[in-house]
Backbone as CSV, one residue per row, in Angstrom:
resi,resn,N_x,N_y,N_z,CA_x,CA_y,CA_z,C_x,C_y,C_z
1,MET,0.819,-1.199,0.000,0.000,0.000,0.000,0.864,1.264,0.000
2,TYR,1.867,1.270,0.866,2.749,2.437,0.903,3.510,2.585,-0.412
3,GLU,3.811,1.461,-1.056,4.485,1.500,-2.348,3.578,2.145,-3.403
4,ASP,2.273,1.838,-3.331,1.316,2.432,-4.271,1.222,3.940,-4.075
5,ILE,1.195,4.367,-2.822,1.119,5.796,-2.528,2.354,6.517,-3.065
6,ARG,3.533,5.925,-2.808,4.777,6.533,-3.291,4.798,6.594,-4.810
7,ASN,4.328,5.518,-5.452,4.304,5.490,-6.912,3.354,6.538,-7.474
8,ASN,2.211,6.740,-6.805,1.261,7.749,-7.268,1.857,9.145,-7.190
9,LYS,2.595,9.420,-6.117,3.233,10.731,-5.982,4.284,10.933,-7.069
10,ILE,5.054,9.880,-7.352,6.075,9.968,-8.393,5.424,10.166,-9.760
11,LYS,4.357,9.385,-10.019,3.664,9.501,-11.307,3.086,10.892,-11.506
12,THR,2.548,11.471,-10.424,1.995,12.821,-10.533,3.082,13.811,-10.931
13,GLY,4.243,13.701,-10.292,5.354,14.583,-10.635,5.808,14.408,-12.077
14,ILE,5.855,13.159,-12.524,6.264,12.879,-13.902,5.251,13.445,-14.890
15,ILE,3.951,13.237,-14.607,2.904,13.717,-15.505,2.900,15.240,-15.593
16,VAL,3.057,15.905,-14.450,3.114,17.367,-14.459,4.316,17.837,-15.283
17,SER,5.444,17.165,-15.143,6.643,17.533,-15.898,6.441,17.335,-17.395
18,ILE,5.842,16.192,-17.763,5.569,15.929,-19.178,4.609,16.973,-19.740
19,PHE,3.559,17.264,-18.959,2.588,18.273,-19.377,3.276,19.617,-19.600
20,LEU,4.165,19.977,-18.684,4.890,21.240,-18.774,5.689,21.311,-20.078
21,ILE,6.382,20.226,-20.398,7.208,20.192,-21.610,6.347,20.224,-22.872
22,VAL,5.285,19.398,-22.886,4.433,19.309,-24.071,3.731,20.635,-24.349
23,ILE,3.162,21.242,-23.315,2.475,22.523,-23.502,3.458,23.601,-23.950
24,THR,4.675,23.576,-23.394,5.697,24.545,-23.810,6.000,24.402,-25.295
25,LEU,6.151,23.166,-25.767,6.450,22.935,-27.179,5.284,23.338,-28.076
26,ILE,4.068,23.029,-27.637,2.891,23.386,-28.435,2.756,24.907,-28.558
27,ILE,2.876,25.591,-27.411,2.747,27.050,-27.433,3.889,27.679,-28.226
28,TYR,5.090,27.112,-28.114,6.224,27.622,-28.887,5.942,27.512,-30.379
29,TYR,5.420,26.357,-30.786,5.090,26.165,-32.207,4.027,27.162,-32.656
30,ILE,3.010,27.351,-31.830,1.920,28.265,-32.183,2.424,29.704,-32.277
31,CYS,3.259,30.088,-31.301,3.805,31.456,-31.309,4.656,31.699,-32.549
32,MET,5.467,30.711,-32.932,6.300,30.863,-34.118,5.447,30.891,-35.370
33,ALA,4.353,30.113,-35.365,3.456,30.128,-36.521,2.810,31.499,-36.698
34,PHE,2.655,32.209,-35.593,2.086,33.555,-35.656,3.179,34.635,-35.661
35,ASP,4.430,34.226,-35.911,5.551,35.147,-36.097,5.796,36.053,-34.896
36,LEU,5.826,35.445,-33.698,6.106,36.231,-32.494,7.596,36.267,-32.164
37,GLY,8.398,35.601,-33.002,9.839,35.730,-32.911,10.467,35.180,-31.642
38,ILE,11.497,35.902,-31.147,12.304,35.404,-30.027,11.524,35.349,-28.715
39,PHE,10.375,36.014,-28.651,9.580,35.989,-27.426,8.751,34.709,-27.308
40,SER,8.762,33.891,-28.350,7.923,32.688,-28.371,8.222,31.753,-27.210
41,ILE,9.511,31.466,-26.971,9.866,30.523,-25.913,9.526,31.081,-24.537
42,VAL,9.666,32.399,-24.353,9.318,33.032,-23.077,7.818,32.918,-22.831
43,ILE,7.026,33.230,-23.858,5.569,33.119,-23.750,5.163,31.679,-23.455
44,ALA,5.813,30.745,-24.144,5.493,29.326,-23.967,5.774,28.862,-22.545
45,LEU,6.918,29.264,-21.996,7.272,28.859,-20.632,6.326,29.453,-19.604
46,ILE,6.021,30.733,-19.732,5.107,31.386,-18.788,3.734,30.730,-18.839
47,PHE,3.253,30.469,-20.036,1.926,29.876,-20.216,1.871,28.470,-19.623
48,SER,2.886,27.648,-19.923,2.876,26.260,-19.454,3.020,26.165,-17.943
49,ILE,3.878,27.004,-17.353,4.069,26.984,-15.898,2.800,27.424,-15.176
50,SER,2.158,28.467,-15.676,0.938,28.973,-15.031,-0.205,27.970,-15.133
51,THR,-0.358,27.316,-16.278,-1.432,26.325,-16.419,-1.155,25.075,-15.591
52,SER,0.115,24.682,-15.483,0.464,23.528,-14.640,0.166,23.820,-13.178
53,TRP,0.510,25.010,-12.733,0.250,25.415,-11.350,-1.255,25.433,-11.069
54,ALA,-2.017,26.012,-11.975,-3.476,26.075,-11.797,-4.099,24.687,-11.822
55,SER,-3.600,23.826,-12.706,-4.143,22.472,-12.803,-3.905,21.688,-11.518
56,TYR,-2.770,21.913,-10.882,-2.440,21.187,-9.655,-3.260,21.695,-8.461
57,TYR,-3.306,23.005,-8.272,-3.923,23.563,-7.078,-5.444,23.725,-7.178
58,TYR,-5.978,23.767,-8.365,-7.418,23.988,-8.504,-8.120,22.834,-9.223
59,SER,-7.441,21.709,-9.355,-8.030,20.582,-10.072,-9.316,20.089,-9.416
60,ASP,-9.337,20.031,-8.065,-10.534,19.534,-7.380,-11.732,20.448,-7.603
61,LYS,-11.519,21.756,-7.533,-12.612,22.716,-7.747,-13.133,22.639,-9.175
62,ILE,-12.216,22.441,-10.112,-12.619,22.329,-11.514,-13.453,21.075,-11.730
63,VAL,-12.996,19.959,-11.164,-13.711,18.687,-11.324,-15.102,18.766,-10.698
64,LEU,-15.209,19.307,-9.493,-16.510,19.430,-8.829,-17.439,20.340,-9.617
65,SER,-16.907,21.422,-10.160,-17.723,22.349,-10.932,-18.227,21.706,-12.222
66,VAL,-17.354,20.993,-12.899,-17.728,20.339,-14.148,-18.837,19.319,-13.920
67,ASN,-18.801,18.649,-12.762,-19.814,17.626,-12.459,-21.042,18.192,-11.734
68,ARG,-21.107,19.524,-11.613,-22.270,20.206,-11.003,-22.527,19.722,-9.574
69,ALA,-21.465,19.564,-8.837,-21.588,19.099,-7.449,-21.758,20.285,-6.509
70,HIS,-22.505,20.073,-5.432,-22.667,21.097,-4.398,-22.457,20.463,-3.036
71,GLU,-22.170,21.278,-2.043,-21.906,20.752,-0.705,-23.124,20.016,-0.163
72,ALA,-22.861,18.926,0.554,-23.947,18.113,1.099,-24.698,18.862,2.187
73,SER,-26.002,18.641,2.250,-26.831,19.251,3.287,-26.504,18.617,4.638
74,PRO,-26.876,19.255,5.742,-26.607,18.689,7.076,-27.168,17.281,7.249
75,GLU,-28.345,17.014,6.655,-28.946,15.686,6.787,-28.096,14.623,6.097
76,ILE,-27.651,14.948,4.893,-26.801,14.010,4.157,-25.451,13.875,4.832
77,GLN,-24.921,15.002,5.307,-23.655,14.976,6.038,-23.729,13.999,7.197
78,GLN,-24.819,14.059,7.956,-24.974,13.203,9.123,-25.042,11.733,8.732
79,LYS,-25.802,11.447,7.677,-25.946,10.062,7.221,-24.608,9.482,6.782
80,LEU,-23.858,10.263,6.026,-22.578,9.786,5.531,-21.513,9.772,6.632
81,ASN,-21.577,10.751,7.539,-20.607,10.804,8.634,-20.705,9.585,9.532
82,ASN,-21.922,9.085,9.726,-22.103,7.897,10.552,-21.343,6.703,9.977
83,ILE,-21.292,6.642,8.649,-20.551,5.558,7.997,-19.061,5.868,7.966
84,LEU,-18.739,7.145,7.700,-17.336,7.540,7.576,-16.556,7.426,8.884
85,ASP,-17.242,7.567,10.014,-16.555,7.523,11.309,-15.722,6.255,11.459
86,GLY,-16.371,5.113,11.208,-15.651,3.847,11.329,-14.580,3.685,10.271
87,LEU,-14.869,4.136,9.056,-13.912,4.013,7.961,-12.681,4.887,8.195
88,MET,-12.889,6.067,8.792,-11.755,6.954,9.070,-10.790,6.314,10.057
89,ILE,-11.331,5.621,11.046,-10.482,4.937,12.029,-9.696,3.821,11.365
90,SER,-10.382,3.043,10.527,-9.714,1.927,9.848,-8.657,2.407,8.869
91,SER,-8.922,3.536,8.217,-8.004,4.032,7.194,-6.761,4.687,7.776
92,GLY,-6.883,5.216,8.995,-5.763,5.913,9.598,-5.600,7.344,9.126
93,LEU,-6.546,7.835,8.339,-6.475,9.215,7.851,-6.863,10.189,8.961
94,GLU,-6.201,11.336,8.998,-6.483,12.344,10.019,-7.555,13.334,9.572
95,HIS,-7.648,13.555,8.278,-8.550,14.582,7.761,-9.723,13.939,7.035
96,ARG,-10.937,14.299,7.480,-12.137,13.778,6.836,-12.381,14.529,5.522
97,PRO,-12.623,13.809,4.431,-12.910,14.486,3.160,-14.209,15.301,3.247
98,LYS,-14.263,16.403,2.542,-15.503,17.169,2.440,-16.504,16.372,1.613
99,LEU,-17.770,16.570,1.895,-18.813,15.790,1.235,-19.600,16.663,0.260
100,TYR,-19.783,16.146,-0.935,-20.520,16.851,-1.983,-21.565,15.923,-2.585
101,VAL,-22.550,16.525,-3.224,-23.655,15.761,-3.807,-23.926,16.246,-5.231
102,VAL,-24.223,15.291,-6.112,-24.726,15.599,-7.450,-26.173,15.146,-7.489
103,ASP,-27.059,16.042,-7.835,-28.484,15.718,-7.885,-28.785,14.932,-9.157
104,ASP,-28.813,13.617,-9.030,-29.058,12.768,-10.192,-29.544,11.402,-9.722
105,MET,-30.411,10.782,-10.526,-31.006,9.508,-10.155,-30.042,8.329,-10.272
106,GLN,-28.991,8.475,-11.062,-28.052,7.361,-11.202,-27.209,7.210,-9.938
107,PRO,-27.127,6.009,-9.374,-26.257,5.801,-8.207,-24.791,5.761,-8.631
108,ASN,-23.997,6.679,-8.115,-22.596,6.750,-8.493,-21.850,7.620,-7.491
109,ALA,-20.529,7.636,-7.567,-19.722,8.421,-6.630,-18.314,8.583,-7.184
110,PHE,-17.627,9.628,-6.730,-16.221,9.799,-7.076,-15.527,10.587,-5.973
111,ALA,-14.207,10.548,-5.970,-13.401,11.315,-5.021,-12.428,12.178,-5.813
112,THR,-12.079,13.324,-5.248,-11.147,14.216,-5.917,-10.352,15.013,-4.878
113,GLY,-9.366,15.773,-5.340,-8.522,16.556,-4.443,-7.051,16.325,-4.740
114,ARG,-6.191,17.207,-4.205,-4.764,17.052,-4.478,-4.037,16.257,-3.392
115,ASN,-4.667,16.070,-2.230,-4.099,15.263,-1.155,-5.202,15.019,-0.121
116,PRO,-4.969,14.139,0.867,-6.009,13.861,1.865,-6.487,15.094,2.631
117,GLU,-5.598,16.078,2.824,-5.991,17.298,3.540,-6.927,18.172,2.714
118,HIS,-6.865,18.048,1.407,-7.715,18.832,0.507,-8.468,17.874,-0.413
119,SER,-9.295,17.038,0.194,-10.002,16.006,-0.565,-11.504,16.171,-0.438
120,ALA,-12.205,15.523,-1.350,-13.666,15.565,-1.341,-14.209,14.252,-1.886
121,ILE,-15.298,13.789,-1.292,-16.036,12.637,-1.806,-17.399,13.142,-2.248
122,CYS,-17.761,12.802,-3.465,-19.028,13.256,-4.027,-19.902,12.048,-4.358
123,VAL,-21.149,12.080,-3.924,-22.100,11.002,-4.204,-23.313,11.583,-4.903
124,THR,-24.025,10.758,-5.623,-25.271,11.199,-6.251,-26.442,10.919,-5.309
125,THR,-27.528,11.627,-5.527,-28.732,11.385,-4.717,-29.260,9.973,-4.982
126,GLY,-29.043,9.484,-6.200,-29.460,8.122,-6.514,-28.739,7.093,-5.673
127,LEU,-27.467,7.332,-5.394,-26.689,6.412,-4.556,-27.260,6.377,-3.147
128,LEU,-27.584,7.546,-2.616,-28.110,7.636,-1.254,-29.471,6.958,-1.132
129,ASN,-30.267,7.019,-2.190,-31.637,6.506,-2.128,-31.748,5.014,-2.438
130,LYS,-30.787,4.470,-3.176,-30.943,3.115,-3.696,-30.066,2.060,-3.021
131,LEU,-29.095,2.502,-2.231,-28.199,1.541,-1.578,-28.496,1.446,-0.093
132,ASP,-28.327,0.233,0.461,-28.510,0.073,1.901,-27.219,0.454,2.629
133,TYR,-27.211,0.321,3.930,-26.087,0.799,4.747,-24.761,0.159,4.330
134,TYR,-24.741,-1.179,4.207,-23.480,-1.878,3.940,-23.003,-1.654,2.505
135,GLU,-23.948,-1.494,1.590,-23.568,-1.182,0.212,-22.976,0.224,0.130
136,LEU,-23.603,1.155,0.823,-23.096,2.529,0.843,-21.733,2.581,1.529
137,GLU,-21.561,1.769,2.565,-20.275,1.695,3.248,-19.190,1.209,2.288
138,GLY,-19.510,0.226,1.456,-18.541,-0.290,0.492,-18.120,0.766,-0.520
139,VAL,-19.093,1.545,-1.002,-18.798,2.602,-1.970,-17.937,3.700,-1.337
140,LEU,-18.302,4.121,-0.124,-17.526,5.158,0.551,-16.108,4.671,0.876
141,ALA,-15.982,3.398,1.236,-14.662,2.835,1.504,-13.819,2.830,0.234
142,HIS,-14.450,2.539,-0.885,-13.754,2.572,-2.173,-13.223,3.978,-2.457
143,GLU,-14.079,4.984,-2.287,-13.655,6.367,-2.558,-12.632,6.850,-1.535
144,LEU,-12.790,6.442,-0.290,-11.815,6.817,0.744,-10.458,6.183,0.447
145,SER,-10.475,5.006,-0.162,-9.220,4.353,-0.553,-8.511,5.166,-1.630
146,HIS,-9.274,5.735,-2.550,-8.677,6.616,-3.557,-7.994,7.806,-2.887
147,VAL,-8.619,8.319,-1.831,-8.039,9.449,-1.099,-6.745,9.024,-0.411
148,LYS,-6.800,7.911,0.298,-5.638,7.434,1.055,-4.471,7.085,0.141
149,ASN,-4.771,6.500,-1.013,-3.727,6.053,-1.938,-3.199,7.168,-2.841
150,TYR,-3.713,8.391,-2.663,-3.330,9.529,-3.504,-3.744,9.330,-4.957
151,ASP,-4.708,8.437,-5.205,-5.261,8.317,-6.552,-5.936,9.614,-6.966
152,ILE,-6.515,10.309,-5.987,-7.266,11.526,-6.295,-6.365,12.585,-6.919
153,ARG,-5.150,12.726,-6.393,-4.226,13.718,-6.953,-3.875,13.350,-8.390
154,LEU,-3.503,12.102,-8.580,-3.122,11.641,-9.907,-4.271,11.790,-10.891
155,SER,-5.469,11.369,-10.478,-6.629,11.401,-11.357,-7.068,12.824,-11.679
156,ALA,-7.138,13.683,-10.654,-7.600,15.048,-10.862,-6.627,15.837,-11.731
157,VAL,-5.334,15.690,-11.458,-4.325,16.409,-12.247,-4.354,15.952,-13.700
158,VAL,-4.420,14.633,-13.913,-4.469,14.119,-15.277,-5.734,14.577,-15.984
159,THR,-6.873,14.561,-15.281,-8.136,14.980,-15.876,-8.079,16.418,-16.366
160,VAL,-7.631,17.316,-15.498,-7.590,18.738,-15.850,-6.564,18.998,-16.939
161,MET,-5.390,18.390,-16.812,-4.332,18.644,-17.797,-4.684,18.081,-19.165
162,VAL,-5.212,16.866,-19.202,-5.596,16.277,-20.484,-6.750,17.059,-21.094
163,GLY,-7.715,17.442,-20.257,-8.832,18.240,-20.751,-8.374,19.565,-21.325
164,PHE,-7.462,20.224,-20.624,-6.932,21.500,-21.104,-6.149,21.301,-22.400
165,MET,-5.371,20.227,-22.468,-4.567,19.957,-23.654,-5.460,19.721,-24.871
166,VAL,-6.551,18.982,-24.669,-7.486,18.716,-25.762,-8.109,20.014,-26.266
167,MET,-8.561,20.865,-25.343,-9.169,22.140,-25.743,-8.163,23.034,-26.456
168,LEU,-6.940,23.080,-25.924,-5.905,23.930,-26.511,-5.573,23.485,-27.922
169,THR,-5.315,22.187,-28.098,-4.937,21.689,-29.414,-6.082,21.805,-30.415
170,ASP,-7.304,21.580,-29.948,-8.456,21.702,-30.842,-8.639,23.148,-31.304
171,PHE,-8.523,24.075,-30.365,-8.724,25.498,-30.676,-7.684,26.001,-31.680
172,PHE,-6.420,25.712,-31.390,-5.366,26.244,-32.249,-5.227,25.447,-33.543
173,SER,-5.632,24.193,-33.554,-5.625,23.438,-34.806,-6.586,24.068,-35.800
174,ARG,-7.726,24.493,-35.294,-8.708,25.149,-36.166,-8.148,26.452,-36.734
175,ILE,-7.460,27.212,-35.885,-6.900,28.495,-36.330,-5.770,28.285,-37.339
176,LEU,-4.835,27.375,-36.993,-3.646,27.202,-37.822,-3.942,26.531,-39.152
177,PHE,-4.819,25.569,-39.144,-5.062,24.807,-40.370,-6.210,25.357,-41.209
178,TRP,-6.830,26.426,-40.731,-7.878,27.067,-41.527,-7.527,28.518,-41.829
179,GLY,-6.214,28.771,-41.924,-5.796,30.070,-42.421,-5.583,31.124,-41.379
180,GLY,-5.448,30.738,-40.079,-5.292,31.745,-39.032,-3.873,32.247,-38.877
181,GLY,-2.891,31.455,-39.331,-1.497,31.863,-39.161,-1.047,32.834,-40.229
182,ARG,0.065,33.504,-40.007,0.615,34.441,-40.971,1.521,33.708,-41.937
183,ASP,1.868,34.355,-43.025,2.677,33.735,-44.064,3.990,34.481,-44.271
184,ASN,4.572,34.950,-43.207,5.825,35.673,-43.300,6.974,34.698,-43.096
185,ASP,7.604,34.242,-44.209,8.624,33.209,-44.123,9.874,33.673,-43.397
186,ASN,10.235,34.944,-43.537,11.459,35.433,-42.932,11.417,35.345,-41.417
187,ASP,10.301,35.769,-40.821,10.188,35.732,-39.370,10.077,34.304,-38.857
188,SER,9.338,33.480,-39.582,9.116,32.105,-39.110,10.410,31.311,-39.081
189,LYS,11.378,31.721,-39.921,12.637,30.985,-39.949,13.509,31.282,-38.731
190,SER,13.135,32.295,-37.955,13.954,32.634,-36.799,13.791,31.642,-35.663
191,GLY,12.772,30.801,-35.721,12.542,29.812,-34.688,13.375,28.563,-34.922
192,ASN,13.524,27.755,-33.896,14.250,26.500,-33.995,13.381,25.490,-34.745
193,PRO,13.785,25.032,-35.929,12.938,24.141,-36.734,12.681,22.801,-36.056
194,ILE,13.656,22.313,-35.283,13.464,21.024,-34.599,12.384,21.146,-33.526
195,LEU,12.465,22.229,-32.721,11.452,22.448,-31.687,10.081,22.657,-32.301
196,MET,10.043,23.360,-33.450,8.760,23.596,-34.111,8.164,22.290,-34.616
197,LEU,9.021,21.391,-35.131,8.541,20.095,-35.608,7.993,19.255,-34.449
198,ILE,8.745,19.237,-33.334,8.284,18.496,-32.156,6.983,19.090,-31.633
199,GLY,6.901,20.424,-31.638,5.668,21.082,-31.197,4.480,20.710,-32.054
200,LEU,4.689,20.615,-33.378,3.614,20.222,-34.286,3.161,18.794,-34.011
201,ILE,4.145,17.906,-33.782,3.815,16.507,-33.466,3.014,16.424,-32.163
202,CYS,3.444,17.194,-31.147,2.716,17.222,-29.871,1.305,17.750,-30.063
203,LEU,1.174,18.769,-30.899,-0.136,19.366,-31.163,-1.101,18.337,-31.723
204,ILE,-0.583,17.438,-32.566,-1.434,16.443,-33.221,-1.693,15.227,-32.330
205,LEU,-0.640,14.728,-31.669,-0.741,13.451,-30.962,-1.020,13.547,-29.469
206,ALA,-0.764,14.709,-28.846,-0.901,14.836,-27.393,-2.285,14.444,-26.871
207,PRO,-3.381,14.894,-27.495,-4.700,14.509,-26.960,-4.946,13.010,-26.966
208,ILE,-4.424,12.328,-27.990,-4.641,10.880,-28.100,-3.895,10.134,-27.000
209,PHE,-2.602,10.414,-26.873,-1.805,9.732,-25.857,-2.248,10.121,-24.448
210,GLY,-2.648,11.372,-24.289,-3.136,11.831,-22.988,-4.374,11.081,-22.557
211,LYS,-5.299,10.877,-23.494,-6.542,10.163,-23.176,-6.278,8.701,-22.861
212,LEU,-5.392,8.063,-23.631,-5.066,6.658,-23.374,-4.403,6.496,-22.012
213,MET,-3.527,7.430,-21.656,-2.870,7.389,-20.344,-3.901,7.550,-19.236
214,GLN,-4.852,8.450,-19.440,-5.901,8.698,-18.466,-6.725,7.439,-18.222
215,LEU,-7.107,6.752,-19.279,-7.941,5.556,-19.160,-7.175,4.399,-18.535
216,ALA,-5.925,4.211,-18.922,-5.127,3.108,-18.381,-4.903,3.270,-16.888
217,LEU,-4.592,4.479,-16.443,-4.393,4.738,-15.021,-5.671,4.462,-14.241
218,SER,-6.803,4.854,-14.801,-8.082,4.693,-14.117,-8.413,3.224,-13.877
219,ARG,-8.250,2.385,-14.906,-8.613,0.973,-14.769,-7.798,0.285,-13.684
220,ARG,-6.513,0.539,-13.646,-5.652,-0.095,-12.645,-6.021,0.359,-11.237
221,ARG,-6.304,1.640,-11.063,-6.601,2.170,-9.735,-7.935,1.646,-9.195
222,GLU,-8.878,1.306,-10.062,-10.167,0.791,-9.598,-10.001,-0.557,-8.907
223,TYR,-9.182,-1.428,-9.456,-8.926,-2.722,-8.817,-8.293,-2.530,-7.443
224,LEU,-7.327,-1.641,-7.338,-6.641,-1.416,-6.069,-7.576,-0.794,-5.040
225,ALA,-8.443,0.134,-5.484,-9.388,0.761,-4.552,-10.422,-0.250,-4.059
226,ASP,-10.837,-1.166,-4.920,-11.767,-2.225,-4.489,-11.120,-3.081,-3.400
227,ALA,-9.873,-3.472,-3.622,-9.169,-4.304,-2.636,-8.982,-3.555,-1.325
228,SER,-8.649,-2.275,-1.400,-8.465,-1.463,-0.190,-9.783,-1.281,0.550
229,ALA,-10.875,-1.157,-0.195,-12.200,-0.992,0.419,-12.577,-2.229,1.222
230,VAL,-12.294,-3.395,0.675,-12.571,-4.652,1.391,-11.733,-4.733,2.655
231,GLU,-10.498,-4.254,2.560,-9.620,-4.246,3.736,-10.172,-3.331,4.825
232,LEU,-10.777,-2.225,4.437,-11.327,-1.270,5.411,-12.614,-1.779,6.049
233,THR,-13.485,-2.389,5.254,-14.815,-2.780,5.749,-14.864,-4.208,6.276
234,ARG,-13.953,-5.044,5.816,-13.987,-6.483,6.142,-15.305,-7.100,5.678
235,ASN,-15.895,-6.514,4.637,-17.196,-6.981,4.164,-17.228,-6.904,2.635
236,PRO,-16.630,-7.881,1.942,-16.624,-7.843,0.476,-18.013,-7.921,-0.137
237,ASP,-18.955,-8.575,0.562,-20.297,-8.724,0.014,-21.012,-7.377,-0.146
238,GLY,-20.724,-6.441,0.745,-21.350,-5.128,0.642,-20.925,-4.407,-0.628
239,LEU,-19.640,-4.425,-0.939,-19.143,-3.766,-2.149,-19.600,-4.507,-3.402
240,ILE,-19.596,-5.837,-3.352,-20.062,-6.621,-4.501,-21.516,-6.293,-4.815
241,SER,-22.359,-6.265,-3.798,-23.774,-5.947,-3.991,-23.947,-4.525,-4.543
242,ALA,-23.144,-3.596,-4.042,-23.218,-2.210,-4.520,-22.842,-2.128,-5.994
243,LEU,-21.766,-2.796,-6.387,-21.336,-2.762,-7.787,-22.389,-3.371,-8.705
244,GLN,-23.033,-4.429,-8.248,-24.085,-5.056,-9.048,-25.266,-4.117,-9.240
245,LYS,-25.647,-3.413,-8.182,-26.757,-2.464,-8.279,-26.398,-1.297,-9.195
246,LEU,-25.191,-0.785,-9.043,-24.769,0.348,-9.867,-24.694,-0.032,-11.339
247,ASP,-24.245,-1.261,-11.592,-24.134,-1.724,-12.973,-25.499,-1.953,-13.607
248,ALA,-26.442,-2.413,-12.808,-27.772,-2.744,-13.337,-28.681,-1.529,-13.474
249,ASP,-28.350,-0.427,-12.801,-29.217,0.747,-12.845,-29.266,1.328,-14.262
250,PRO,-30.479,1.589,-14.802,-30.605,2.037,-16.195,-30.397,3.540,-16.403
251,ASN,-30.378,4.311,-15.330,-30.275,5.766,-15.472,-28.890,6.191,-15.945
252,GLU,-28.848,7.240,-16.760,-27.579,7.800,-17.209,-27.343,9.130,-16.505
253,LEU,-26.133,9.340,-16.049,-25.796,10.545,-15.303,-25.835,11.751,-16.243
254,LYS,-26.701,12.717,-15.935,-26.907,13.858,-16.821,-25.692,14.766,-16.900
255,SER,-24.947,14.875,-15.799,-23.789,15.769,-15.780,-22.496,15.069,-16.213
256,ALA,-22.606,13.811,-16.639,-21.416,13.052,-17.025,-20.788,13.627,-18.289
257,ASN,-19.467,13.589,-18.354,-18.751,13.992,-19.564,-17.501,13.138,-19.705
258,ASN,-16.963,13.101,-20.903,-15.840,12.201,-21.193,-14.591,12.509,-20.381
259,SER,-14.408,13.769,-20.004,-13.185,14.141,-19.306,-13.142,13.640,-17.868
260,THR,-14.291,13.457,-17.230,-14.315,13.021,-15.823,-14.984,11.663,-15.614
261,ALA,-15.421,11.005,-16.678,-16.135,9.732,-16.529,-15.304,8.680,-15.809
262,HIS,-13.980,8.698,-16.020,-13.115,7.679,-15.425,-12.982,7.829,-13.916
263,MET,-13.399,8.978,-13.351,-13.241,9.213,-11.921,-14.333,8.537,-11.088
264,TYR,-15.453,8.226,-11.703,-16.568,7.616,-10.975,-16.282,6.151,-10.654
265,ILE,-16.970,5.633,-9.652,-16.751,4.250,-9.244,-17.179,3.278,-10.337
266,VAL,-18.223,3.628,-11.105,-18.601,2.859,-12.296,-18.814,3.842,-13.437
267,ASN,-18.729,3.356,-14.647,-18.912,4.195,-15.826,-20.281,4.880,-15.794
268,PRO,-20.324,6.217,-15.805,-21.616,6.918,-15.748,-22.409,6.842,-17.040
269,PHE,-21.767,6.413,-18.126,-22.463,6.283,-19.405,-23.011,4.872,-19.536
270,LYS,-24.285,4.760,-19.809,-24.920,3.460,-19.989,-25.046,3.183,-21.480
271,GLU,-24.363,2.151,-21.934,-24.354,1.827,-23.351,-25.301,0.669,-23.634
272,ASN,-26.007,0.778,-24.741,-26.894,-0.302,-25.168,-26.062,-1.414,-25.796
273,LEU,-26.110,-2.574,-25.190,-25.300,-3.693,-25.646,-26.129,-4.640,-26.503
274,LYS,-25.514,-5.116,-27.595,-26.219,-6.009,-28.513,-26.243,-7.433,-27.970
275,ASP,-27.335,-8.136,-28.304,-27.479,-9.552,-27.943,-27.394,-9.798,-26.442
276,GLY,-27.586,-8.753,-25.646,-27.572,-8.906,-24.201,-26.213,-9.215,-23.620
277,LYS,-25.160,-9.078,-24.430,-23.812,-9.381,-23.963,-23.193,-8.166,-23.296
278,LYS,-22.497,-8.404,-22.206,-21.828,-7.321,-21.497,-20.523,-6.969,-22.200
279,LYS,-20.246,-5.692,-22.238,-19.039,-5.213,-22.886,-17.816,-5.555,-22.052
280,LYS,-16.786,-6.100,-22.722,-15.548,-6.455,-22.036,-14.621,-5.244,-21.979
281,THR,-13.659,-5.317,-21.074,-12.700,-4.229,-20.938,-11.843,-4.132,-22.193
282,SER,-11.693,-2.917,-22.724,-10.877,-2.690,-23.901,-9.900,-1.557,-23.620
283,LEU,-9.073,-1.246,-24.613,-8.076,-0.189,-24.476,-8.725,1.151,-24.182
284,PHE,-9.950,1.342,-24.689,-10.633,2.627,-24.547,-11.692,2.614,-23.435
285,SER,-11.690,1.572,-22.599,-12.640,1.495,-21.492,-12.190,2.400,-20.348
286,THR,-13.142,3.106,-19.745,-12.805,3.943,-18.595,-12.681,3.122,-17.326
287,HIS,-13.334,1.952,-17.285,-13.340,1.108,-16.098,-13.162,-0.356,-16.488
288,PRO,-12.647,-1.171,-15.570,-12.701,-2.619,-15.794,-14.164,-3.046,-15.780
289,SER,-14.467,-4.181,-16.384,-15.849,-4.654,-16.358,-16.246,-4.998,-14.924
290,ILE,-17.526,-4.865,-14.631,-18.024,-5.170,-13.290,-17.783,-6.636,-12.939
291,ASP,-17.957,-7.526,-13.912,-17.723,-8.955,-13.666,-16.273,-9.211,-13.262
292,ASP,-15.336,-8.531,-13.939,-13.918,-8.706,-13.601,-13.622,-8.166,-12.208
293,ARG,-14.232,-7.047,-11.871,-14.001,-6.459,-10.543,-14.579,-7.345,-9.446
294,ILE,-15.762,-7.875,-9.674,-16.385,-8.737,-8.662,-15.581,-10.019,-8.483
295,GLU,-15.102,-10.571,-9.586,-14.273,-11.787,-9.507,-12.998,-11.518,-8.708
296,ALA,-12.391,-10.338,-8.930,-11.173,-9.983,-8.200,-11.456,-9.836,-6.714
297,ILE,-12.611,-9.247,-6.368,-12.971,-9.081,-4.962,-13.214,-10.440,-4.303
298,ARG,-13.900,-11.323,-4.996,-14.176,-12.655,-4.455,-12.886,-13.446,-4.225
299,ASN,-11.894,-13.191,-5.055,-10.612,-13.884,-4.900,-9.847,-13.412,-3.676
300,LEU,-10.302,-12.279,-3.098,-9.664,-11.764,-1.893,-10.130,-12.500,-0.652
301,LYS,-11.291,-13.147,-0.741,-11.865,-13.801,0.431,-10.976,-14.938,0.940
C-alpha cells in the first residue's frame, strides 16, 4: 500500500513535468506560426508553468464544478458521517474528506482533491436513495481508498491537464489549419525548426496519448481501490452488492462527460449492448468490467 502511494506521488510529478514540456512545445510552435519571434519561448514557458500550477492547485474545484456538485446538506452529512466515522479509524487518515452531492437519479460516486488534507467525496442522490447501509459503506470505503492512496491527486491532475490539452490543441488546430497563421517566411525561420517540428507533433498526438494514459491509469486504480475498500470494511459482500446495483441501474448521469467519466466508481455512461452481452474491458474502457471487478474481490476472500 505504501508503495502504491509513493508510486502515485512519483507519477503525478512525472505527468506534471511531461505536461509542462508538451504545452511549452505546443505554445512555442503556435507562437512561431504567428511570427512572435524570439519571445515565443518566453511566452510558452510562462503559459505552461501557469497552467500547470493552476491544474495542480485547482483541479478539485474544476472537477466538482464540471460535475455540477454542491456541498452536502446537514442531513446528508450526518448520514454519511455515521458511515465515515468507522472508515476513518480503519483508514488511519487524520482529515475527513468534504462531502458533496450531485443531484441525479443514477447511483454513483467519485473522489477528488490534491491530497487527503484537501479532498472531497461526491455522491449522487441516486446512490443515497438506492443503496442500503453496507452497500453505501462499500462505496464510501472505495472512494476513501482513492483518497488514502493519492489516486485523487493523480486522477484530478491528469483529468484537468488532459482536458486542457485537448481544448488547446483543438482550438489552435482550427486556427492554424484554416488560415489563421501568418505567411511571413522570414520571421518564421527565426525559430528553432526542430522544436517547431516536435511542437507540431505534440499538437497532433498529445490529446490521443493523454486520453489513453488517463484511461489506463483509471482501470488499474479501480482494482486497487476495491481491494483497499474490502480491507477497510472487512465486508466484500457489501461492495459486490453495490457494484451489481450500480451496474444494473438504467439511469444515465446527466452531468457526465468524457473528461471526468473515469473518476466515478462505475462508468456513468450506460451503453446499449447487442445480444444482451456485457461489454468487455478494452483499451478505450474507462473502467474494468463489473464482472472482472467482482471476480477480483471474491478472490480476496
